[in-house]
VOPA-11577 format. One record per residue (C-alpha): x, y, z; residue number from 1. Coordinates in steps of 0.25 Angstrom, whole numbers, always signed. Example, Ala and Ser with C-alpha at 12.3 -4.5 7.8 and 13.67 -1.06 7.14 Angstrom:
BEGIN
+-------+-------+-------+-----+
|    xx |    yy |    zz | num |
+-------+-------+-------+-----+
|   +49 |   -18 |   +31 |   1 |
|   +55 |    -4 |   +29 |   2 |
+-------+-------+-------+-----+
END
This chain:
BEGIN
+-------+-------+-------+-----+
|    xx |    yy |    zz | num |
+-------+-------+-------+-----+
|  +260 |  +396 |  +510 |   1 |
|  +266 |  +398 |  +497 |   2 |
|  +261 |  +384 |  +492 |   3 |
|  +247 |  +387 |  +497 |   4 |
|  +247 |  +401 |  +489 |   5 |
|  +251 |  +394 |  +477 |   6 |
|  +241 |  +383 |  +478 |   7 |
|  +230 |  +394 |  +480 |   8 |
|  +235 |  +401 |  +468 |   9 |
|  +235 |  +389 |  +460 |  10 |
|  +221 |  +385 |  +464 |  11 |
|  +216 |  +399 |  +461 |  12 |
|  +222 |  +399 |  +447 |  13 |
|  +217 |  +385 |  +444 |  14 |
|  +203 |  +390 |  +448 |  15 |
|  +204 |  +401 |  +437 |  16 |
|  +212 |  +394 |  +426 |  17 |
|  +208 |  +403 |  +415 |  18 |
|  +209 |  +416 |  +422 |  19 |
|  +223 |  +412 |  +428 |  20 |
|  +228 |  +407 |  +414 |  21 |
|  +224 |  +421 |  +407 |  22 |
|  +231 |  +428 |  +418 |  23 |
|  +243 |  +420 |  +417 |  24 |
|  +243 |  +422 |  +402 |  25 |
|  +243 |  +437 |  +404 |  26 |
|  +255 |  +437 |  +414 |  27 |
|  +262 |  +427 |  +404 |  28 |
|  +260 |  +437 |  +392 |  29 |
|  +265 |  +449 |  +401 |  30 |
|  +278 |  +442 |  +406 |  31 |
|  +281 |  +437 |  +392 |  32 |
|  +279 |  +451 |  +386 |  33 |
|  +289 |  +456 |  +397 |  34 |
|  +299 |  +446 |  +394 |  35 |
|  +298 |  +447 |  +379 |  36 |
|  +299 |  +462 |  +379 |  37 |
|  +311 |  +462 |  +388 |  38 |
|  +318 |  +451 |  +380 |  39 |
|  +315 |  +460 |  +367 |  40 |
|  +322 |  +471 |  +374 |  41 |
|  +334 |  +463 |  +378 |  42 |
|  +334 |  +457 |  +364 |  43 |
|  +334 |  +471 |  +358 |  44 |
|  +346 |  +475 |  +367 |  45 |
|  +354 |  +463 |  +363 |  46 |
|  +351 |  +465 |  +348 |  47 |
|  +356 |  +480 |  +349 |  48 |
|  +369 |  +475 |  +357 |  49 |
|  +371 |  +464 |  +346 |  50 |
|  +370 |  +475 |  +335 |  51 |
|  +380 |  +484 |  +342 |  52 |
|  +389 |  +472 |  +345 |  53 |
|  +390 |  +469 |  +330 |  54 |
|  +398 |  +482 |  +328 |  55 |
|  +405 |  +482 |  +342 |  56 |
|  +400 |  +490 |  +354 |  57 |
|  +412 |  +497 |  +360 |  58 |
|  +416 |  +503 |  +347 |  59 |
|  +420 |  +517 |  +343 |  60 |
|  +422 |  +522 |  +329 |  61 |
|  +429 |  +534 |  +326 |  62 |
|  +427 |  +541 |  +312 |  63 |
|  +435 |  +554 |  +309 |  64 |
|  +426 |  +566 |  +304 |  65 |
|  +428 |  +581 |  +302 |  66 |
|  +429 |  +591 |  +313 |  67 |
|  +417 |  +600 |  +315 |  68 |
|  +422 |  +609 |  +326 |  69 |
|  +434 |  +618 |  +327 |  70 |
|  +445 |  +613 |  +337 |  71 |
|  +459 |  +617 |  +340 |  72 |
|  +461 |  +626 |  +328 |  73 |
|  +456 |  +615 |  +318 |  74 |
|  +444 |  +619 |  +310 |  75 |
|  +432 |  +611 |  +309 |  76 |
|  +430 |  +602 |  +297 |  77 |
|  +444 |  +596 |  +299 |  78 |
|  +444 |  +581 |  +295 |  79 |
|  +448 |  +571 |  +306 |  80 |
|  +457 |  +560 |  +302 |  81 |
|  +460 |  +548 |  +310 |  82 |
|  +473 |  +540 |  +309 |  83 |
|  +480 |  +528 |  +316 |  84 |
|  +486 |  +538 |  +326 |  85 |
|  +472 |  +541 |  +331 |  86 |
|  +470 |  +526 |  +333 |  87 |
|  +483 |  +525 |  +341 |  88 |
|  +479 |  +538 |  +349 |  89 |
|  +465 |  +532 |  +353 |  90 |
|  +471 |  +519 |  +357 |  91 |
|  +482 |  +526 |  +366 |  92 |
|  +472 |  +535 |  +373 |  93 |
|  +459 |  +527 |  +375 |  94 |
|  +463 |  +514 |  +382 |  95 |
|  +449 |  +509 |  +382 |  96 |
|  +450 |  +506 |  +367 |  97 |
|  +452 |  +491 |  +364 |  98 |
|  +453 |  +490 |  +349 |  99 |
|  +454 |  +501 |  +339 | 100 |
|  +456 |  +501 |  +324 | 101 |
|  +457 |  +511 |  +313 | 102 |
|  +448 |  +510 |  +301 | 103 |
|  +450 |  +513 |  +286 | 104 |
|  +440 |  +509 |  +276 | 105 |
|  +438 |  +510 |  +262 | 106 |
|  +428 |  +505 |  +251 | 107 |
|  +436 |  +496 |  +243 | 108 |
|  +433 |  +486 |  +231 | 109 |
|  +434 |  +472 |  +237 | 110 |
|  +436 |  +461 |  +226 | 111 |
|  +436 |  +446 |  +226 | 112 |
|  +437 |  +439 |  +213 | 113 |
|  +426 |  +445 |  +204 | 114 |
|  +418 |  +452 |  +216 | 115 |
|  +421 |  +466 |  +220 | 116 |
|  +414 |  +475 |  +230 | 117 |
|  +416 |  +489 |  +236 | 118 |
|  +417 |  +486 |  +251 | 119 |
|  +423 |  +494 |  +263 | 120 |
|  +437 |  +489 |  +268 | 121 |
|  +441 |  +493 |  +282 | 122 |
|  +456 |  +493 |  +286 | 123 |
|  +456 |  +491 |  +302 | 124 |
|  +465 |  +485 |  +313 | 125 |
|  +463 |  +470 |  +316 | 126 |
|  +455 |  +474 |  +329 | 127 |
|  +444 |  +480 |  +321 | 128 |
|  +439 |  +465 |  +322 | 129 |
|  +436 |  +468 |  +337 | 130 |
|  +432 |  +483 |  +335 | 131 |
|  +422 |  +480 |  +325 | 132 |
|  +417 |  +468 |  +331 | 133 |
|  +419 |  +459 |  +319 | 134 |
|  +417 |  +444 |  +318 | 135 |
|  +424 |  +435 |  +309 | 136 |
|  +417 |  +424 |  +301 | 137 |
|  +429 |  +418 |  +294 | 138 |
|  +444 |  +420 |  +294 | 139 |
|  +451 |  +430 |  +303 | 140 |
|  +452 |  +445 |  +305 | 141 |
|  +465 |  +452 |  +301 | 142 |
|  +475 |  +454 |  +312 | 143 |
|  +486 |  +462 |  +317 | 144 |
|  +497 |  +455 |  +309 | 145 |
|  +488 |  +458 |  +296 | 146 |
|  +488 |  +472 |  +301 | 147 |
|  +503 |  +473 |  +302 | 148 |
|  +506 |  +466 |  +290 | 149 |
|  +497 |  +475 |  +281 | 150 |
|  +490 |  +462 |  +277 | 151 |
|  +480 |  +462 |  +266 | 152 |
|  +469 |  +454 |  +273 | 153 |
|  +454 |  +457 |  +274 | 154 |
|  +443 |  +453 |  +283 | 155 |
|  +429 |  +454 |  +275 | 156 |
|  +415 |  +456 |  +280 | 157 |
|  +404 |  +445 |  +278 | 158 |
|  +397 |  +453 |  +266 | 159 |
|  +411 |  +455 |  +260 | 160 |
|  +413 |  +440 |  +260 | 161 |
|  +399 |  +438 |  +254 | 162 |
|  +401 |  +447 |  +243 | 163 |
|  +415 |  +444 |  +239 | 164 |
|  +415 |  +429 |  +242 | 165 |
|  +401 |  +424 |  +242 | 166 |
|  +401 |  +411 |  +250 | 167 |
|  +416 |  +408 |  +248 | 168 |
|  +426 |  +409 |  +258 | 169 |
|  +434 |  +423 |  +259 | 170 |
|  +445 |  +419 |  +268 | 171 |
|  +459 |  +419 |  +261 | 172 |
|  +453 |  +426 |  +248 | 173 |
|  +458 |  +439 |  +243 | 174 |
|  +450 |  +451 |  +241 | 175 |
|  +454 |  +464 |  +234 | 176 |
|  +452 |  +477 |  +241 | 177 |
|  +453 |  +488 |  +230 | 178 |
|  +462 |  +478 |  +223 | 179 |
|  +471 |  +474 |  +235 | 180 |
|  +470 |  +460 |  +239 | 181 |
|  +467 |  +456 |  +253 | 182 |
|  +465 |  +442 |  +259 | 183 |
|  +452 |  +439 |  +266 | 184 |
|  +456 |  +434 |  +280 | 185 |
|  +442 |  +435 |  +287 | 186 |
|  +427 |  +436 |  +285 | 187 |
|  +418 |  +444 |  +295 | 188 |
|  +405 |  +439 |  +301 | 189 |
|  +394 |  +448 |  +296 | 190 |
|  +390 |  +460 |  +305 | 191 |
|  +376 |  +466 |  +306 | 192 |
|  +375 |  +475 |  +294 | 193 |
|  +364 |  +485 |  +293 | 194 |
|  +359 |  +491 |  +279 | 195 |
|  +371 |  +495 |  +270 | 196 |
|  +381 |  +493 |  +281 | 197 |
|  +394 |  +486 |  +275 | 198 |
|  +399 |  +481 |  +288 | 199 |
|  +400 |  +467 |  +282 | 200 |
|  +404 |  +471 |  +268 | 201 |
|  +418 |  +475 |  +273 | 202 |
|  +433 |  +471 |  +272 | 203 |
|  +443 |  +473 |  +284 | 204 |
|  +458 |  +474 |  +281 | 205 |
|  +469 |  +478 |  +291 | 206 |
|  +471 |  +492 |  +293 | 207 |
|  +485 |  +492 |  +287 | 208 |
|  +481 |  +485 |  +274 | 209 |
|  +470 |  +495 |  +272 | 210 |
|  +481 |  +505 |  +268 | 211 |
|  +481 |  +497 |  +255 | 212 |
|  +467 |  +502 |  +252 | 213 |
|  +467 |  +516 |  +258 | 214 |
|  +475 |  +526 |  +266 | 215 |
|  +473 |  +522 |  +280 | 216 |
|  +480 |  +534 |  +287 | 217 |
|  +467 |  +541 |  +290 | 218 |
|  +457 |  +532 |  +296 | 219 |
|  +442 |  +531 |  +293 | 220 |
|  +438 |  +527 |  +307 | 221 |
|  +444 |  +521 |  +320 | 222 |
|  +436 |  +510 |  +328 | 223 |
|  +439 |  +505 |  +342 | 224 |
|  +432 |  +498 |  +354 | 225 |
|  +434 |  +500 |  +368 | 226 |
|  +432 |  +494 |  +382 | 227 |
|  +426 |  +504 |  +391 | 228 |
|  +411 |  +507 |  +392 | 229 |
|  +413 |  +522 |  +392 | 230 |
|  +412 |  +524 |  +377 | 231 |
|  +409 |  +539 |  +379 | 232 |
|  +423 |  +541 |  +386 | 233 |
|  +429 |  +534 |  +374 | 234 |
|  +423 |  +542 |  +364 | 235 |
|  +426 |  +555 |  +371 | 236 |
|  +441 |  +551 |  +372 | 237 |
|  +441 |  +547 |  +357 | 238 |
|  +436 |  +561 |  +354 | 239 |
|  +446 |  +568 |  +363 | 240 |
|  +458 |  +560 |  +358 | 241 |
|  +454 |  +562 |  +343 | 242 |
|  +451 |  +577 |  +345 | 243 |
|  +464 |  +580 |  +351 | 244 |
|  +471 |  +572 |  +340 | 245 |
|  +464 |  +578 |  +328 | 246 |
|  +461 |  +592 |  +334 | 247 |
|  +446 |  +592 |  +334 | 248 |
|  +436 |  +595 |  +344 | 249 |
|  +433 |  +582 |  +353 | 250 |
|  +418 |  +586 |  +353 | 251 |
|  +418 |  +586 |  +337 | 252 |
|  +410 |  +574 |  +334 | 253 |
|  +412 |  +576 |  +319 | 254 |
|  +427 |  +576 |  +319 | 255 |
|  +427 |  +562 |  +325 | 256 |
|  +415 |  +552 |  +324 | 257 |
|  +415 |  +542 |  +335 | 258 |
|  +405 |  +531 |  +334 | 259 |
|  +403 |  +524 |  +348 | 260 |
|  +395 |  +512 |  +346 | 261 |
|  +393 |  +510 |  +362 | 262 |
|  +385 |  +523 |  +362 | 263 |
|  +375 |  +517 |  +352 | 264 |
|  +375 |  +504 |  +360 | 265 |
|  +372 |  +512 |  +373 | 266 |
|  +360 |  +519 |  +366 | 267 |
|  +354 |  +506 |  +362 | 268 |
|  +356 |  +501 |  +376 | 269 |
|  +347 |  +512 |  +381 | 270 |
|  +337 |  +510 |  +370 | 271 |
|  +337 |  +495 |  +373 | 272 |
|  +335 |  +498 |  +388 | 273 |
|  +323 |  +507 |  +385 | 274 |
|  +317 |  +496 |  +376 | 275 |
|  +319 |  +486 |  +387 | 276 |
|  +312 |  +495 |  +397 | 277 |
|  +301 |  +498 |  +387 | 278 |
|  +298 |  +483 |  +384 | 279 |
|  +299 |  +479 |  +398 | 280 |
|  +288 |  +490 |  +402 | 281 |
|  +279 |  +485 |  +390 | 282 |
|  +281 |  +471 |  +395 | 283 |
|  +278 |  +475 |  +409 | 284 |
|  +265 |  +482 |  +405 | 285 |
|  +261 |  +469 |  +398 | 286 |
|  +264 |  +461 |  +410 | 287 |
|  +256 |  +471 |  +418 | 288 |
|  +244 |  +469 |  +410 | 289 |
|  +245 |  +454 |  +414 | 290 |
|  +247 |  +458 |  +428 | 291 |
|  +234 |  +467 |  +427 | 292 |
|  +227 |  +454 |  +422 | 293 |
|  +232 |  +446 |  +434 | 294 |
|  +228 |  +457 |  +444 | 295 |
|  +214 |  +457 |  +438 | 296 |
|  +212 |  +442 |  +438 | 297 |
|  +217 |  +442 |  +453 | 298 |
|  +208 |  +453 |  +457 | 299 |
|  +196 |  +444 |  +451 | 300 |
|  +202 |  +432 |  +458 | 301 |
|  +201 |  +440 |  +471 | 302 |
|  +187 |  +444 |  +468 | 303 |
|  +182 |  +430 |  +465 | 304 |
|  +189 |  +424 |  +478 | 305 |
|  +185 |  +435 |  +487 | 306 |
|  +176 |  +425 |  +495 | 307 |
|  +188 |  +415 |  +495 | 308 |
|  +197 |  +426 |  +501 | 309 |
|  +187 |  +429 |  +512 | 310 |
|  +186 |  +415 |  +516 | 311 |
|  +201 |  +414 |  +517 | 312 |
|  +202 |  +426 |  +525 | 313 |
|  +191 |  +421 |  +534 | 314 |
|  +199 |  +408 |  +536 | 315 |
|  +211 |  +417 |  +541 | 316 |
|  +219 |  +421 |  +528 | 317 |
|  +226 |  +433 |  +530 | 318 |
|  +228 |  +445 |  +519 | 319 |
|  +242 |  +440 |  +516 | 320 |
|  +236 |  +426 |  +513 | 321 |
|  +226 |  +431 |  +503 | 322 |
|  +236 |  +441 |  +497 | 323 |
|  +246 |  +430 |  +494 | 324 |
|  +236 |  +421 |  +489 | 325 |
|  +232 |  +430 |  +478 | 326 |
|  +246 |  +436 |  +475 | 327 |
|  +251 |  +421 |  +474 | 328 |
|  +240 |  +418 |  +464 | 329 |
|  +244 |  +431 |  +456 | 330 |
|  +259 |  +428 |  +456 | 331 |
|  +256 |  +413 |  +452 | 332 |
|  +249 |  +418 |  +440 | 333 |
|  +260 |  +428 |  +437 | 334 |
|  +271 |  +418 |  +439 | 335 |
|  +265 |  +407 |  +430 | 336 |
|  +261 |  +418 |  +419 | 337 |
|  +275 |  +424 |  +420 | 338 |
|  +281 |  +410 |  +418 | 339 |
|  +272 |  +407 |  +406 | 340 |
|  +276 |  +421 |  +400 | 341 |
|  +291 |  +419 |  +402 | 342 |
|  +289 |  +406 |  +394 | 343 |
|  +281 |  +413 |  +384 | 344 |
|  +292 |  +424 |  +383 | 345 |
|  +303 |  +413 |  +381 | 346 |
|  +295 |  +406 |  +370 | 347 |
|  +292 |  +419 |  +362 | 348 |
|  +307 |  +423 |  +363 | 349 |
|  +312 |  +410 |  +358 | 350 |
|  +302 |  +409 |  +347 | 351 |
|  +304 |  +424 |  +342 | 352 |
|  +319 |  +422 |  +342 | 353 |
|  +325 |  +434 |  +335 | 354 |
|  +318 |  +447 |  +332 | 355 |
|  +323 |  +455 |  +320 | 356 |
|  +329 |  +468 |  +323 | 357 |
|  +343 |  +472 |  +317 | 358 |
|  +343 |  +461 |  +307 | 359 |
|  +331 |  +468 |  +300 | 360 |
|  +341 |  +479 |  +296 | 361 |
|  +354 |  +473 |  +296 | 362 |
|  +361 |  +460 |  +291 | 363 |
|  +367 |  +450 |  +300 | 364 |
|  +360 |  +457 |  +312 | 365 |
|  +353 |  +445 |  +318 | 366 |
|  +361 |  +448 |  +331 | 367 |
|  +354 |  +461 |  +331 | 368 |
|  +340 |  +455 |  +332 | 369 |
|  +332 |  +454 |  +344 | 370 |
|  +331 |  +441 |  +352 | 371 |
|  +321 |  +439 |  +363 | 372 |
|  +331 |  +433 |  +373 | 373 |
|  +325 |  +432 |  +387 | 374 |
|  +336 |  +434 |  +397 | 375 |
|  +335 |  +432 |  +412 | 376 |
|  +335 |  +447 |  +415 | 377 |
|  +323 |  +449 |  +406 | 378 |
|  +316 |  +437 |  +413 | 379 |
|  +319 |  +443 |  +427 | 380 |
|  +313 |  +457 |  +423 | 381 |
|  +301 |  +450 |  +417 | 382 |
|  +299 |  +442 |  +430 | 383 |
|  +300 |  +454 |  +439 | 384 |
|  +290 |  +461 |  +431 | 385 |
|  +281 |  +449 |  +431 | 386 |
|  +282 |  +448 |  +446 | 387 |
|  +279 |  +463 |  +449 | 388 |
|  +267 |  +462 |  +440 | 389 |
|  +262 |  +449 |  +446 | 390 |
|  +264 |  +455 |  +460 | 391 |
|  +257 |  +468 |  +457 | 392 |
|  +245 |  +460 |  +450 | 393 |
|  +244 |  +450 |  +461 | 394 |
|  +245 |  +459 |  +473 | 395 |
|  +233 |  +468 |  +470 | 396 |
|  +223 |  +457 |  +470 | 397 |
|  +230 |  +450 |  +482 | 398 |
|  +229 |  +462 |  +490 | 399 |
|  +215 |  +464 |  +487 | 400 |
|  +212 |  +450 |  +490 | 401 |
|  +219 |  +451 |  +504 | 402 |
|  +211 |  +463 |  +508 | 403 |
|  +198 |  +457 |  +506 | 404 |
|  +189 |  +458 |  +518 | 405 |
|  +186 |  +444 |  +522 | 406 |
|  +171 |  +447 |  +526 | 407 |
|  +168 |  +454 |  +513 | 408 |
|  +176 |  +443 |  +505 | 409 |
|  +167 |  +432 |  +512 | 410 |
|  +154 |  +440 |  +508 | 411 |
|  +159 |  +441 |  +493 | 412 |
|  +150 |  +434 |  +483 | 413 |
+-------+-------+-------+-----+
END
C-alpha cells in the first residue's frame, strides 16, 4: 500500500516537473529560513553566555558606600568601611560562598627600563584567579606561600606586558610599582575589553604585599563566588549580615553596593528566549507561505485530475484511498523540499561562519560574536514545524479530492 502510494506520488510529480520543482523550492526556502533563524537565536544566546563567562557568572562584588537612611541611632550619610573582619564574617555565615577575596586597588606608576605608565594595581588573595575567571598565558599566578611570605611578585595583564615589554618575555623580569621592585611571575591571557576599560592593563599582587603601596586596612571591594542558584537569597544574606555589622538599614542600597552578575545573566536569558520565540515565529510564517503555495498547487492538481478521481472511485477506490493518495503526494513534496532546505541551511551556516556582535565594540571579543551552529534541538523544532505545515497544506486538498462525487467527477471536462 505504501509503495503504491509513493509510486503514484512520484508519477504525479514527474508529470508536472516544473510545478513540483517550484513548490519544493518554496518549501526548501521556508525550512531553511526557520533553521537559520533558530540557529541565529541560539548563537545570540551562546554569545551572551560567553560574554558573561569572560567575567565569571556566579559572582558578587561588594563596594562600600555611604548610608542614606537613619538606622539604630546612626545618622544618614555615615561612610561604610569594609575590613578583613567582614570577609571572615561572610565566610563564616554564608556557607554557599566558595571563594572570596578582599580587593585594594591603586593607580601606580609602573616602570620597566625606560618605560613608565600609570596603571591600576590590585592587591587580592590568590583565589582571585578563580573568582575573576582569569586565564594564564605564561608563567604562574601567585600562591598562598607568596601571600604568607609577603612576596613581592606580580602577575600582569596582556596589555601591561605589551606596553612594558613589547615582544620580549616578561617572566623573571622586575618592574617597579611606585619605585618598589616586584618580580613578574605570570602574564594573563587577554579578556574582552570594551571601550576605555583597563581590564587588560592591570597588575595583580598578593594582598599582603599591597600594603607596601597603600594602607590595606580598609578595603575597596570584596569579590566572591558561590555554588547555589538562589542568588537573591545570597544577596539578602549579605545585606543583613553587613547591616548588622556596620549598623545601617539592610534595605539601604546606597550604604552597600552589591553587584550580582547572575541577575544580569538571567535578564539576558529572558531576552534571548524572547528573541528565539520571535525568530521562530517569523520563520514559521515564512514556511507557512511555502505551505500556502503547496496547498494551491495541490488544489490545482485535484481540479486537473477530477476525471481521474472519478474513474478511481468508479473502479472501487474508497475515500481513504483518494485521501491518502493526495496527502502522500503533498508530504513527499514537503519531505524532499525540507531535506533540500536543511542542506541549504547547513551550507549557509558553514559559509557565513562568524557574525560580528560584541567584537564590534570590544577587543579580544571574538567569543562574543554570533556563530550559526545548528544543534539537534533546532533541527528537531524545524522538522516539527515543517511536518505540521506539510500536513495542514496537504490535508485540505486531500479532503476535497476524497469528497468528490464520482458521477460528477466522471462528467468533468
